[in-house]
C-alpha positions as CSV (number, residue, x, y, z in Angstrom):
1,M,69.4,0.1,-47.3
2,T,72.8,0.8,-46.3
3,R,75.4,0.8,-49.2
4,V,79.1,0.3,-48.6
5,P,81.4,1.6,-51.6
6,N,82.8,-0.8,-54.4
7,Y,85.6,-3.4,-53.2
8,T,87.8,-4.3,-56.0
9,N,90.9,-6.1,-56.2
10,D,92.5,-4.3,-59.0
11,S,93.4,-0.4,-58.8
12,A,93.3,-0.3,-63.2
13,P,90.0,0.1,-64.2
14,I,88.4,-2.5,-65.4
15,T,85.3,-3.1,-67.3
16,F,82.7,-5.6,-65.8
17,A,79.4,-7.1,-67.1
18,H,76.3,-6.2,-65.3
19,P,76.3,-7.5,-61.4
20,Q,74.6,-10.3,-60.4
21,N,72.3,-9.7,-57.1
22,F,72.5,-12.3,-54.3
23,I,70.7,-11.9,-50.7
24,V,72.5,-13.4,-47.9
25,F,70.3,-14.5,-44.8
26,G,70.4,-16.7,-42.0
27,E,70.4,-16.7,-38.0
28,M,72.3,-14.1,-36.2
29,G,75.8,-15.6,-35.7
30,V,76.0,-18.2,-38.5
31,G,78.8,-16.3,-40.4
32,K,76.9,-14.2,-42.7
33,S,79.4,-11.3,-42.4
34,S,82.4,-13.6,-42.5
35,L,81.3,-15.1,-45.9
36,I,81.3,-12.2,-47.4
37,N,84.5,-11.4,-46.7
38,L,85.4,-14.7,-47.7
39,I,84.2,-13.8,-51.2
40,A,85.7,-10.3,-51.1
41,G,89.3,-11.6,-49.9
42,E,89.4,-9.3,-47.1
43,Q,87.1,-7.6,-44.3
44,V,84.4,-5.7,-46.0
45,A,81.6,-6.7,-43.5
46,K,81.7,-6.5,-39.6
47,S,80.0,-9.3,-37.6
48,S,77.0,-7.8,-36.0
49,S,76.4,-8.2,-32.0
50,G,72.8,-8.3,-30.3
51,I,72.4,-4.6,-30.0
52,Q,73.5,-3.9,-33.8
53,S,71.1,-6.5,-34.8
54,C,68.3,-3.8,-33.8
55,N,69.4,-2.2,-37.1
56,L,66.7,-3.9,-39.7
57,E,68.2,-2.4,-42.9
58,S,69.9,-4.6,-45.2
59,T,73.4,-3.9,-46.1
60,E,74.6,-3.9,-49.5
61,Y,78.3,-5.0,-50.6
62,P,79.5,-4.6,-54.2
63,I,82.4,-6.8,-54.9
64,R,84.1,-6.4,-58.2
65,L,87.0,-9.2,-58.6
66,S,89.3,-9.2,-61.4
67,D,91.0,-12.5,-60.2
68,P,89.1,-14.8,-60.4
69,Q,86.7,-12.1,-62.2
70,L,83.2,-11.9,-60.2
71,N,81.3,-8.8,-60.3
72,V,78.2,-9.4,-57.7
73,N,76.2,-7.4,-55.4
74,L,75.6,-8.9,-52.0
75,F,72.7,-8.0,-49.6
76,D,72.9,-8.9,-45.9
77,T,69.7,-9.3,-44.4
78,V,69.2,-9.0,-40.4
79,G,68.7,-12.5,-38.5
80,L,65.5,-12.7,-38.0
81,D,66.0,-14.8,-34.7
82,S,67.8,-11.5,-32.6
83,P,67.1,-11.5,-28.9
84,T,66.3,-7.7,-29.2
85,M,63.9,-8.1,-31.8
86,D,60.2,-8.2,-30.6
87,S,57.3,-9.2,-32.6
88,A,56.9,-5.8,-34.1
89,S,60.8,-5.6,-35.0
90,Y,60.1,-8.9,-36.5
91,L,57.4,-7.8,-39.1
92,D,59.4,-5.1,-39.8
93,A,62.1,-7.1,-40.7
94,L,60.1,-9.2,-42.8
95,V,58.6,-5.8,-44.7
96,K,62.1,-4.6,-45.3
97,A,63.1,-8.0,-46.7
98,H,60.2,-7.6,-49.1
99,E,61.0,-4.1,-50.0
100,L,64.6,-5.7,-51.1
101,I,63.1,-8.3,-52.9
102,V,60.6,-5.8,-55.0
103,S,63.5,-3.0,-55.5
104,L,66.0,-5.2,-56.8
105,K,63.6,-5.6,-60.1
106,N,64.7,-2.0,-60.8
107,Q,68.5,-3.5,-60.5
108,G,68.7,-6.7,-62.5
109,G,67.0,-9.1,-60.7
110,I,68.1,-11.9,-58.1
111,H,70.3,-14.5,-59.2
112,G,70.2,-16.4,-55.7
113,L,69.5,-16.8,-52.3
114,L,72.3,-17.8,-50.1
115,F,71.2,-19.3,-46.9
116,C,73.9,-19.6,-44.6
117,I,73.7,-22.1,-41.6
118,K,76.3,-23.5,-39.2
119,G,76.9,-27.3,-39.9
120,G,74.5,-28.9,-37.3
121,R,71.2,-30.3,-37.0
122,V,68.3,-28.6,-38.6
123,S,66.5,-26.2,-36.0
124,R,62.9,-24.7,-36.3
125,T,64.7,-21.5,-36.7
126,I,66.5,-22.8,-39.8
127,Q,63.2,-24.2,-41.1
128,Q,61.4,-21.0,-40.3
129,N,64.1,-18.7,-42.1
130,Y,64.1,-21.1,-45.1
131,R,60.3,-21.1,-45.6
132,L,59.7,-17.4,-44.9
133,F,62.3,-16.3,-47.5
134,Y,62.3,-19.1,-50.1
135,E,58.4,-20.3,-50.3
136,F,57.1,-16.8,-49.1
137,L,59.0,-14.0,-50.0
138,C,60.5,-15.6,-53.1
139,Q,57.6,-17.4,-53.9
140,E,59.7,-20.3,-54.5
141,K,61.3,-19.0,-57.8
142,V,64.8,-17.8,-56.7
143,P,67.9,-20.7,-56.6
144,L,68.6,-21.0,-53.2
145,A,72.2,-22.2,-52.4
146,L,72.8,-23.6,-48.5
147,I,76.0,-22.3,-47.5
148,V,77.1,-24.6,-44.5
149,T,79.9,-22.8,-42.4
150,N,82.0,-24.2,-39.4
151,L,83.3,-26.9,-41.0
152,E,86.9,-26.4,-40.5
153,N,87.6,-29.4,-38.0
154,E,86.1,-31.7,-40.6
155,V,88.2,-34.4,-42.3
156,N,86.6,-33.6,-45.7
157,M,84.4,-30.9,-45.3
158,D,81.7,-32.0,-47.9
159,D,81.3,-35.1,-45.8
160,W,79.1,-33.1,-43.8
161,W,76.5,-33.0,-46.9
162,T,76.9,-36.8,-47.2
163,R,76.0,-37.3,-43.9
164,N,73.2,-34.8,-43.3
165,K,71.6,-34.5,-46.9
166,A,68.9,-36.8,-46.1
167,H,67.9,-34.9,-42.9
168,V,68.1,-31.6,-44.4
169,E,66.1,-32.5,-47.2
170,K,63.4,-34.1,-44.8
171,S,63.3,-30.9,-42.8
172,G,62.2,-29.3,-45.9
173,V,65.3,-27.5,-46.6
174,V,65.9,-28.6,-50.5
175,P,68.7,-26.3,-52.1
176,V,69.5,-26.5,-55.8
177,T,73.3,-26.4,-54.6
178,Q,75.2,-26.7,-51.7
179,V,78.8,-25.6,-49.9
180,C,80.6,-26.9,-47.3
181,I,83.1,-24.7,-46.2
182,T,85.1,-22.8,-43.2
183,T,85.4,-18.6,-43.5
184,I,88.2,-18.8,-40.8
185,K,92.1,-19.2,-41.3
186,G,92.2,-20.3,-37.6
187,H,95.2,-19.6,-35.2
188,Q,98.4,-19.1,-37.4
189,N,96.9,-19.6,-40.4
190,A,96.1,-23.4,-39.5
191,Y,93.0,-23.3,-41.7
192,E,94.3,-21.5,-44.4
193,N,94.4,-24.0,-47.2
194,R,90.4,-25.1,-46.5
195,Y,89.8,-21.1,-46.4
196,L,91.0,-21.0,-50.0
197,E,89.4,-23.8,-50.6
198,S,86.3,-22.8,-49.1
199,R,86.7,-19.4,-51.0
200,K,87.0,-21.2,-54.7
201,K,83.5,-23.0,-54.0
202,V,81.9,-20.4,-53.1
203,H,83.1,-18.0,-55.9
204,D,82.5,-21.1,-58.4
205,M,78.7,-21.5,-57.3
206,L,77.9,-17.7,-57.1
207,R,79.2,-17.5,-61.2
208,V,77.0,-20.8,-61.9
209,L,74.1,-19.0,-60.1
210,G,74.7,-16.1,-61.6
211,S,74.6,-17.5,-65.3
212,A,71.2,-18.2,-65.3
213,E,67.9,-16.2,-65.7
214,P,67.6,-13.6,-62.6
215,Y,64.0,-13.2,-60.8
216,S,62.1,-9.9,-60.9
217,M,59.0,-9.6,-58.7
218,D,55.8,-9.0,-60.3
219,V,54.7,-6.1,-58.1
220,S,51.3,-6.3,-59.7
221,S,51.0,-10.1,-59.7
222,W,50.6,-12.1,-56.6
223,F,51.1,-9.4,-53.3
224,A,48.9,-6.9,-55.1
225,R,46.0,-9.2,-56.1
226,L,46.5,-10.8,-52.6
227,C,46.4,-7.9,-50.3
228,R,44.0,-5.3,-52.2
229,L,41.2,-8.2,-52.3
230,L,39.1,-6.1,-49.4
231,P,39.9,-3.0,-47.3
232,E,42.0,-3.4,-44.3
233,F,38.7,-3.0,-41.7
234,L,36.7,-5.8,-43.7
235,L,39.6,-8.5,-42.9
236,S,38.1,-11.6,-40.9
237,A,37.6,-15.1,-41.0
238,K,34.5,-14.8,-43.5
239,T,35.4,-12.5,-45.4
240,L,39.4,-13.4,-46.6
241,G,39.6,-14.4,-50.0
242,R,40.6,-17.7,-50.8
243,S,44.3,-16.5,-52.1
244,R,44.8,-14.6,-48.9
245,Q,43.5,-17.8,-46.6
246,K,46.3,-19.8,-48.9
247,M,49.1,-17.3,-47.7
248,L,47.8,-16.9,-44.1
249,R,47.8,-20.8,-44.2
250,M,51.3,-20.6,-45.1
251,L,52.3,-17.9,-42.7
252,T,51.0,-19.4,-39.8
253,K,51.3,-23.5,-40.6
254,R,54.5,-23.4,-42.8
255,C,56.1,-20.0,-41.3
256,K,54.8,-20.9,-37.7
257,L,54.0,-17.2,-37.5
258,R,50.9,-16.2,-35.3
259,K,48.0,-15.5,-37.1
260,E,47.7,-11.9,-35.8
261,D,51.4,-11.4,-37.0
262,A,50.7,-13.0,-40.2
263,M,47.5,-10.6,-40.8
264,Q,49.4,-7.4,-39.8
265,L,52.1,-8.3,-42.1
266,L,50.5,-8.9,-45.2
267,Q,48.4,-5.6,-44.8
268,R,51.8,-3.6,-44.0
269,I,53.1,-5.2,-47.5
270,D,49.9,-4.2,-49.0
271,S,50.6,-0.3,-47.6
272,K,54.7,-0.6,-48.4
273,E,53.7,-1.7,-52.4
274,D,52.3,1.4,-53.3
275,K,55.6,3.1,-53.5
276,Y,57.0,1.0,-56.3
């Protein structure tokens, strides 16, 4: 995992409470880097091109703000729909996402998932990303906030959620909260007021999510029981345990992975868990 230097908006030493950890995810091009820059108030994250996205490591952005006061670590993950990503790279990205979630147990846990999407219809990729991160990797135990970007041309940015809430939830994406924002100031700062409004919305949301109890994955629980039921060479339709069958069904039916990819993912995560 890459870690950029601490960003603070005050040169004087400041004592911060323990930082809250948030994982930022979403398909490539939805504005994850722009969201991080919005939170920081200046450019600390660079947008990824299709070529750059072949780097599957997450990037940590520690952001320490005194005005408004905010102390967060943002973990930017790779978009799982990159055109340069083959099946093996896709599985690698999922394994690394799981490693990140497990590793945060030693950093205070996870306070929230920030699911970044562009305003529009809910695509299959959006559904798949939601199910993989929220349902599968985080076991539905981490609060998920929906960040809807690209809304600078709305008369009222919050109207997007009023119009689309039923469609989003019918698609299976059910956040605990949502913000409708823009991450750009536009030509000659045409959208500056909306940009500042958006920044305040996101800061307020992070403070609310950060005030709740964080989630720490118990490595000895579900994955350990799940992935160590049988030696890898015994994995077959007849020998799979009930719990593992349930996980395979989630990955194949809910997350739309091929069965062979789902089985390989569980096996590879199992091999990584010995480190923790």
